[in-house]
Backbone as CSV, one residue per row, in Angstrom:
resi,resn,N_x,N_y,N_z,CA_x,CA_y,CA_z,C_x,C_y,C_z
1,UNK,263.181,143.724,-46.191,263.208,144.597,-45.074,263.319,143.750,-43.800
2,UNK,264.260,144.072,-42.988,264.441,143.353,-41.742,263.858,144.156,-40.591
3,UNK,263.269,143.442,-39.633,262.719,144.114,-38.448,263.756,144.087,-37.345
4,UNK,263.824,145.150,-36.655,264.751,145.248,-35.543,264.019,144.821,-34.277
5,UNK,264.469,143.763,-33.661,263.871,143.294,-32.418,264.777,143.683,-31.254
6,UNK,264.165,144.278,-30.245,264.925,144.590,-29.038,264.389,143.738,-27.905
7,UNK,265.275,143.258,-27.148,264.892,142.448,-25.997,264.583,143.363,-24.817
8,UNK,263.495,143.056,-24.089,263.114,143.857,-22.937,264.065,143.556,-21.783
9,UNK,264.690,144.599,-21.249,265.579,144.455,-20.093,265.098,145.422,-19.016
10,UNK,264.405,144.899,-17.964,263.848,145.805,-16.953,264.902,146.559,-16.156
11,UNK,266.155,146.075,-16.173,267.200,146.716,-15.373,268.088,147.659,-16.177
12,UNK,267.834,147.786,-17.426,268.699,148.613,-18.275,268.534,150.093,-17.919
13,UNK,269.584,150.671,-17.410,269.606,152.100,-17.143,268.797,152.537,-15.932
14,UNK,268.281,151.604,-15.136,267.513,151.992,-13.963,268.032,151.246,-12.742
15,UNK,267.682,151.764,-11.600,268.029,151.125,-10.335,266.967,150.061,-10.039
16,UNK,267.352,148.810,-9.896,266.364,147.747,-9.690,265.657,147.832,-8.333
17,UNK,266.158,148.648,-7.421,265.578,148.710,-6.084,264.682,149.931,-5.855
18,UNK,264.455,150.718,-6.892,263.639,151.925,-6.756,262.241,151.575,-6.261
19,UNK,261.609,150.599,-6.884,260.254,150.227,-6.470,260.234,149.671,-5.053
20,UNK,261.261,148.915,-4.679,261.311,148.367,-3.321,261.442,149.483,-2.292
21,UNK,262.288,150.474,-2.570,262.452,151.586,-1.637,261.165,152.407,-1.537
22,UNK,260.478,152.609,-2.668,259.233,153.354,-2.658,258.183,152.603,-1.814
23,UNK,258.102,151.287,-1.979,257.154,150.494,-1.200,257.519,150.526,0.289
24,UNK,258.815,150.436,0.616,259.240,150.496,2.009,258.874,151.853,2.621
25,UNK,259.071,152.916,1.871,258.728,154.250,2.356,257.226,154.364,2.622
26,UNK,256.411,153.824,1.735,254.967,153.860,1.937,254.556,153.034,3.150
27,UNK,255.175,151.873,3.339,254.868,151.038,4.505,255.293,151.736,5.788
28,UNK,256.454,152.394,5.794,256.906,153.133,6.976,255.917,154.230,7.343
29,UNK,255.418,154.951,6.337,254.430,156.005,6.604,253.142,155.410,7.163
30,UNK,252.741,154.268,6.624,251.526,153.623,7.096,251.653,153.221,8.562
31,UNK,252.756,152.535,8.916,252.924,152.061,10.280,253.319,153.171,11.245
32,UNK,253.890,154.260,10.747,254.254,155.388,11.592,253.020,155.993,12.246
33,UNK,251.923,156.006,11.538,250.703,156.584,12.067,250.044,155.740,13.137
34,UNK,250.301,154.446,13.158,249.660,153.586,14.141,250.215,153.834,15.529
35,UNK,251.528,153.746,15.701,252.197,154.101,16.940,251.828,153.272,18.155
36,UNK,251.143,152.143,17.993,250.744,151.389,19.172,251.589,150.144,19.386
37,UNK,251.983,149.465,18.343,252.631,148.178,18.539,253.962,148.300,19.279
38,UNK,254.787,149.272,18.950,256.074,149.408,19.611,255.913,149.907,21.038
39,UNK,255.052,150.907,21.224,254.945,151.502,22.544,254.308,150.560,23.556
40,UNK,253.380,149.724,23.136,252.747,148.797,24.063,253.747,147.752,24.534
41,UNK,254.579,147.271,23.635,255.480,146.173,23.961,256.654,146.604,24.821
42,UNK,257.068,147.855,24.760,258.298,148.226,25.440,258.195,149.530,26.232
43,UNK,257.062,149.776,26.841,256.945,151.000,27.600,256.752,150.690,29.068
44,UNK,257.429,151.337,29.937,258.424,152.381,29.715,259.788,151.776,29.375
45,UNK,260.627,152.553,28.679,261.984,152.053,28.418,262.752,151.913,29.731
46,UNK,263.467,150.816,29.880,264.187,150.554,31.133,265.633,150.148,30.848
47,UNK,266.476,150.390,31.841,267.860,149.912,31.844,268.074,149.153,33.143
48,UNK,268.873,148.095,33.089,269.231,147.321,34.277,270.735,147.144,34.312
49,UNK,271.315,147.181,35.509,272.710,146.783,35.683,272.847,146.143,37.057
50,UNK,273.810,145.257,37.149,273.989,144.536,38.407,275.366,144.790,38.976
51,UNK,275.425,144.703,40.282,276.673,144.698,41.024,276.705,143.412,41.829
52,UNK,277.662,143.260,42.696,277.732,142.045,43.513,276.590,141.967,44.513
53,UNK,276.126,143.112,44.992,275.129,143.124,46.053,273.714,143.488,45.609
54,UNK,273.564,144.052,44.416,272.234,144.535,44.037,272.064,144.591,42.525
55,UNK,270.831,144.882,42.144,270.507,145.179,40.750,269.772,146.511,40.750
56,UNK,270.059,147.341,39.775,269.451,148.663,39.685,268.694,148.754,38.362
57,UNK,267.488,149.311,38.437,266.684,149.546,37.254,266.379,151.034,37.169
58,UNK,266.472,151.593,35.967,265.993,152.948,35.733,264.919,152.879,34.652
59,UNK,263.902,153.705,34.803,262.808,153.770,33.834,262.481,155.220,33.565
60,UNK,262.313,155.553,32.310,261.976,156.919,31.923,260.456,157.082,31.942
61,UNK,259.973,158.008,32.774,258.539,158.253,32.916,258.251,159.750,32.945
62,UNK,258.554,160.467,31.854,258.364,161.919,31.852,256.894,162.289,31.966
63,UNK,256.640,163.363,32.694,255.288,163.869,32.823,254.488,163.241,33.945
64,UNK,255.039,162.266,34.641,254.340,161.631,35.752,254.902,162.130,37.079
65,UNK,254.140,161.924,38.132,254.642,162.173,39.481,254.774,160.818,40.163
66,UNK,255.434,160.790,41.297,255.625,159.513,41.989,254.295,158.904,42.418
67,UNK,253.256,159.717,42.585,251.937,159.197,42.945,251.252,158.480,41.787
68,UNK,251.728,158.696,40.548,251.143,158.061,39.367,251.744,156.685,39.086
69,UNK,252.743,156.263,39.874,253.503,155.046,39.579,253.332,154.034,40.707
70,UNK,253.176,152.774,40.330,253.103,151.674,41.299,254.182,150.654,40.940
71,UNK,254.979,150.271,41.936,256.057,149.292,41.735,255.755,148.072,42.600
72,UNK,255.921,146.898,42.014,255.746,145.651,42.746,256.960,144.769,42.491
73,UNK,257.541,144.217,43.578,258.659,143.288,43.450,258.242,141.990,44.108
74,UNK,258.419,140.893,43.386,258.097,139.583,43.936,259.144,138.586,43.436
75,UNK,259.847,137.967,44.383,260.895,136.978,44.078,261.899,137.525,43.071
76,UNK,261.786,137.135,41.811,262.766,137.583,40.820,262.098,138.341,39.676
77,UNK,261.083,139.149,40.000,260.414,139.953,38.971,260.037,141.307,39.549
78,UNK,260.055,142.309,38.683,259.615,143.652,39.061,258.545,144.079,38.064
79,UNK,257.509,144.728,38.566,256.433,145.245,37.722,256.263,146.731,37.992
80,UNK,256.015,147.475,36.920,255.770,148.914,37.011,254.414,149.170,36.355
81,UNK,253.569,149.905,37.037,252.263,150.259,36.493,252.041,151.751,36.699
82,UNK,251.233,152.312,35.826,250.889,153.715,35.979,249.896,154.130,34.932
83,UNK,249.628,155.432,34.929,248.686,155.952,33.944,249.037,157.390,33.614
84,UNK,249.056,157.666,32.319,249.209,159.033,31.835,247.817,159.607,31.628
85,UNK,247.555,160.755,32.231,246.254,161.376,31.998,246.264,162.014,30.621
86,UNK,245.099,162.108,30.030,244.965,162.660,28.682,244.590,164.129,28.786
87,UNK,245.608,164.991,28.964,245.367,166.427,29.120,244.889,167.066,27.826
88,UNK,245.228,166.461,26.697,244.914,167.054,25.393,243.709,166.373,24.757
89,UNK,242.699,166.044,25.533,241.593,165.252,25.001,240.457,166.115,24.453
90,UNK,240.767,167.193,23.803,239.758,168.036,23.187,239.253,167.353,21.923
91,UNK,237.958,167.059,21.861,237.386,166.336,20.718,237.410,167.150,19.437
92,UNK,237.559,168.456,19.539,237.558,169.299,18.349,238.930,169.384,17.686
93,UNK,239.944,168.755,18.287,241.292,168.823,17.726,241.451,167.838,16.576
94,UNK,242.215,168.246,15.578,242.630,167.343,14.511,244.122,167.153,14.677
95,UNK,244.508,165.947,15.064,245.909,165.672,15.365,246.700,165.490,14.090
96,UNK,247.867,166.126,14.030,248.810,165.903,12.934,249.721,164.742,13.284
97,UNK,250.162,164.701,14.531,251.033,163.629,15.015,250.845,163.541,16.517
98,UNK,250.755,162.324,17.043,250.583,162.142,18.483,251.471,160.991,18.924
99,UNK,252.620,161.310,19.525,253.600,160.305,19.905,253.725,160.127,21.406
100,UNK,253.292,161.093,22.183,253.406,160.972,23.637,252.412,159.930,24.121
101,UNK,252.828,159.106,25.077,251.925,158.049,25.549,250.744,158.614,26.314
102,UNK,249.647,157.858,26.300,248.478,158.225,27.092,247.831,156.940,27.569
103,UNK,247.116,157.033,28.675,246.422,155.865,29.198,247.292,155.059,30.146
104,UNK,246.805,153.853,30.452,247.486,152.979,31.411,248.644,152.235,30.755
105,UNK,249.652,151.929,31.565,250.759,151.095,31.104,251.121,150.122,32.217
106,UNK,251.735,149.031,31.813,252.205,148.023,32.760,253.358,147.285,32.113
107,UNK,254.409,147.083,32.877,255.569,146.366,32.353,256.162,145.524,33.461
108,UNK,256.431,144.260,33.159,257.071,143.346,34.103,258.339,142.811,33.475
109,UNK,259.382,142.708,34.299,260.673,142.219,33.819,261.179,141.169,34.800
110,UNK,261.631,140.047,34.262,262.230,138.989,35.075,263.667,139.395,35.407
111,UNK,264.029,139.299,36.672,265.369,139.675,37.134,266.295,138.465,37.090
112,UNK,267.608,138.682,37.049,268.548,137.555,36.963,268.700,136.785,38.271
113,UNK,268.176,137.329,39.371,268.226,136.627,40.652,267.076,137.118,41.529
114,UNK,266.814,136.398,42.589,265.767,136.746,43.544,266.187,137.984,44.333
115,UNK,265.211,138.836,44.664,265.479,140.011,45.490,264.525,140.004,46.672
116,UNK,264.933,140.695,47.726,264.104,140.819,48.923,263.235,142.063,48.788
117,UNK,261.912,141.890,48.841,260.989,143.010,48.649,261.161,144.094,49.713
118,UNK,261.595,143.718,50.926,261.758,144.723,51.980,263.110,145.428,51.905
119,UNK,263.936,145.075,50.926,265.233,145.732,50.732,265.286,146.402,49.361
120,UNK,264.225,147.136,49.028,264.128,147.836,47.751,264.059,149.332,48.032
121,UNK,264.878,150.095,47.310,264.901,151.546,47.453,264.495,152.157,46.112
122,UNK,263.402,152.932,46.093,262.918,153.552,44.862,262.952,155.066,44.999
123,UNK,263.479,155.737,43.965,263.539,157.189,43.910,263.005,157.655,42.560
124,UNK,262.351,158.810,42.551,261.822,159.373,41.310,262.268,160.816,41.207
125,UNK,263.077,161.105,40.172,263.657,162.435,40.040,263.750,162.817,38.567
126,UNK,263.236,163.991,38.217,263.291,164.512,36.846,262.747,163.525,35.811
127,UNK,261.667,162.837,36.154,261.045,161.918,35.212,261.721,160.567,35.082
128,UNK,262.723,160.298,35.937,263.429,159.014,35.886,263.225,158.285,37.204
129,UNK,262.680,157.072,37.102,262.496,156.219,38.262,263.737,155.349,38.416
130,UNK,264.328,155.337,39.596,265.487,154.491,39.890,265.121,153.561,41.030
131,UNK,265.258,152.263,40.788,264.912,151.269,41.798,266.139,150.395,42.027
132,UNK,266.628,150.368,43.279,267.763,149.498,43.631,267.232,148.368,44.496
133,UNK,267.513,147.149,44.057,267.017,145.946,44.742,268.196,145.130,45.238
134,UNK,268.200,144.832,46.524,269.312,144.107,47.139,269.184,142.601,46.916
135,UNK,270.305,141.987,46.652,270.383,140.539,46.516,270.435,139.928,47.912
136,UNK,269.670,138.864,48.192,269.730,138.224,49.512,271.135,137.684,49.799
137,UNK,271.509,137.681,51.069,272.852,137.223,51.476,273.175,135.843,50.923
138,UNK,272.201,134.937,50.971,272.481,133.562,50.541,272.633,133.432,49.024
139,UNK,272.348,134.499,48.273,272.506,134.445,46.819,273.656,135.315,46.313
140,UNK,274.352,135.988,47.223,275.489,136.785,46.807,276.649,135.863,46.449
141,UNK,277.420,136.235,45.431,278.572,135.408,45.077,279.567,135.338,46.250
142,UNK,280.084,134.196,46.481,281.044,134.007,47.564,282.393,133.580,46.976
143,UNK,283.407,134.243,47.425,284.758,133.902,46.983,285.209,132.636,47.733
144,UNK,285.686,131.692,46.973,286.125,130.419,47.538,287.659,130.429,47.587
145,UNK,288.186,130.184,48.775,289.637,130.126,48.935,290.133,128.769,48.464
146,UNK,291.202,128.783,47.700,291.806,127.540,47.199,292.955,127.174,48.124
147,UNK,292.923,125.957,48.609,293.979,125.482,49.504,294.947,124.611,48.730
148,UNK,296.208,124.689,49.143,297.213,123.856,48.470,297.720,122.775,49.383
């Protein structure tokens, strides 16, 4: 009588990445509930663009008023500070999901060139802060004429 031996093949007829995807899904659910690491590092979200004479920054700050925001410009850096009040701070609530920011925030960004603090124009409209900062005359690009 001969015995039939079969070799174990963990990949036979199955997707080898099923366990990896299941573990990734569990890790995503775990970190989704924390919600602090991403928001602390990059809040508020900002955009910057430059022209020849200035740099403009926009920041999304929904739910705040202009009195809740503080802007500081020094040399080649801009800082934004503020605080979201905790309107939903009822201790009897059981939260299912809480993604809106609360508490104090602060963000500083290094600018590509020096700006004059007295030549800054800030506007706040529909939850979007727009700050235009003028480049000093001595730092504006100058066109050089080529002589022949």
